[in-house]
C-alpha positions in Angstrom: 19.9 10.0 -24.1 20.6 6.3 -24.6 18.3 3.9 -22.8 20.5 3.2 -20.0 21.0 6.9 -18.9 16.9 6.8 -19.3 16.8 3.6 -17.1 18.9 4.9 -14.4 17.7 8.5 -14.3 14.2 6.9 -13.5 15.2 5.0 -11.0 16.9 7.4 -9.2 13.9 9.7 -9.5 11.4 6.9 -8.2 14.0 6.4 -5.6 14.9 10.0 -4.3 10.5 10.2 -4.3 10.0 7.8 -2.0 13.1 8.3 0.4 11.2 12.1 0.4 7.9 10.8 1.2 9.0 8.2 3.9 11.7 10.7 5.4 8.5 13.1 5.6 5.9 10.3 7.2 8.3 9.2 9.8 9.7 12.6 10.8 6.6 15.2 10.5 3.5 13.5 10.0 3.9 9.8 11.8 0.3 10.0 12.9 -1.5 11.7 9.4 -2.7 8.5 7.3 -3.3 8.1 3.6 -5.6 6.6 1.3 -3.5 3.4 0.8 -3.5 2.8 4.2 -7.0 1.7 4.0 -6.5 -0.7 1.0 -3.2 -2.1 2.9 -5.2 -2.7 6.0 -7.9 -4.4 4.0 -5.8 -6.7 2.3 -4.0 -7.7 5.3 -7.4 -8.4 6.9 -8.3 -10.4 3.8 -5.1 -12.5 4.0 -5.6 -13.6 7.5 -9.4 -14.4 6.7 -10.9 -11.8 8.4 -13.6 -9.1 7.1 -11.8 -6.1 5.8 -15.0 -4.0 6.8 -14.7 -4.9 10.2 -11.0 -4.6 10.8 -10.0 -1.9 9.1 -11.8 0.9 11.4 -10.0 -1.1 14.5 -6.7 0.4 13.2 -8.0 3.6 11.1 -9.8 6.5 11.8 -12.3 5.7 9.3 -14.1 3.0 8.1 -13.1 1.0 4.7 -14.8 3.4 2.0 -13.3 1.8 -1.1 -14.8 -1.7 -2.5 -13.6 -5.4 -1.2 -12.8 -5.9 -4.7 -9.8 -3.2 -4.9 -8.5 -4.9 -1.6 -8.8 -8.3 -3.2 -6.9 -7.0 -7.1 -4.2 -5.5 -4.1 -3.6 -8.8 -2.4 -4.0 -11.2 -5.4 -0.9 -10.8 -7.2 0.9 -10.9 -3.9 -0.1 -14.1 -2.6 1.7 -17.2 -3.4 -0.9 -19.3 -5.6 -3.1 -22.3 -3.9 -1.6 -25.4 -3.3 -3.9 -28.4 -4.0 
């Protein structure tokens, strides 16, 4: 197989898998939570300048079990650099 075909097959498989998960969660399990949701909510709280350990339980059925560093690690690449 050529590199182009492998790349196209990889992108197609990734897109199909993401579409399958999205379809499942929106149609069959809209009230279920995943582990990533805690990190996502914690990262959003950090971006807003709030404590993730206090904010996550407001929107999530359990407290934030992951360390703050994981939320910071997820938040850092997705934010613009600080302006002087």
